[in-house]
Wavefront OBJ file of the C-alpha trace (Angstrom):
o trace
v -14.640 1.472 -20.545
v -12.542 -0.414 -17.990
v -11.365 0.729 -14.519
v -7.714 1.268 -14.119
v -5.570 -0.781 -11.647
v -4.322 0.817 -8.499
v -0.629 0.626 -7.749
v 1.018 1.860 -4.468
v 4.230 4.004 -4.527
v 6.141 3.935 -1.154
v 6.417 7.365 0.055
v 9.968 6.596 1.694
v 11.725 5.018 -1.350
v 9.513 5.355 -4.331
v 9.053 1.636 -5.155
v 5.699 0.732 -6.810
v 3.692 -2.252 -5.693
v 0.724 -3.983 -7.286
v -1.226 -4.508 -4.235
v -4.897 -3.778 -5.266
v -7.068 -6.777 -4.621
v -9.908 -5.911 -7.344
v -12.297 -8.517 -5.975
v -12.211 -7.015 -2.648
v -11.961 -3.351 -3.958
v -9.213 -2.876 -1.351
v -5.422 -2.720 -1.067
v -3.413 -5.780 0.112
v -2.409 -4.460 3.567
v -0.098 -7.549 4.217
v 1.985 -7.058 1.166
v 2.258 -3.242 1.751
v 3.169 -3.849 5.458
v 5.552 -6.497 4.481
v 7.446 -3.967 2.435
v 7.643 -1.335 5.062
v 8.813 -3.979 7.622
v 11.547 -5.279 5.447
v 12.717 -1.920 4.105
v 11.726 0.887 6.495
v 11.588 -0.364 9.876
v 12.505 3.023 11.636
v 9.682 4.675 9.597
v 7.280 1.958 10.306
v 7.397 2.335 14.200
v 4.780 5.112 14.338
v 2.300 3.068 12.026
v 2.775 -0.037 14.317
v 1.735 1.887 17.316
v -1.447 3.092 15.512
v -2.085 -0.456 14.311
v -2.842 -1.500 17.857
v -5.980 0.385 17.866
v -6.864 1.119 14.159
v -7.490 -1.078 11.047
v -4.026 -2.336 9.721
v -5.127 -1.643 6.191
v -6.310 1.709 6.772
v -3.035 2.708 8.661
v -0.350 1.041 6.462
v -1.918 2.517 3.115
v -0.939 5.921 4.600
v 2.673 5.300 3.889
v 2.013 4.960 0.174
v 0.765 7.044 -2.545
v -1.962 5.714 -4.885
v -0.934 5.403 -8.560
v -3.406 4.402 -11.292
v -2.383 2.812 -14.584
v -4.490 1.233 -17.471
v -5.331 -2.305 -17.398
v -2.681 -2.904 -20.174
v -0.034 -1.144 -17.961
v 0.008 1.848 -20.446
l 1 2 3 4 5 6 7 8 9 10 11 12 13 14 15 16 17 18 19 20 21 22 23 24 25 26 27 28 29 30 31 32 33 34 35 36 37 38 39 40 41 42 43 44 45 46 47 48 49 50 51 52 53 54 55 56 57 58 59 60 61 62 63 64 65 66 67 68 69 70 71 72 73 74
């Protein structure tokens, strides 16, 4: 049995991003942050303030819902 891939759905617009780094077993915070900074700057401001003192990846992933799918995309 294989483990599912994780995808992230933006809580602001519903866009799903494949931002899971399987070798690191962590989300690609830079990719997730890039989407927010390009599409949702007004909603991003509270997260940016927190990123000054907290881990960027931990903060940015809060703007997304984790969606899991099969390795074959089914």
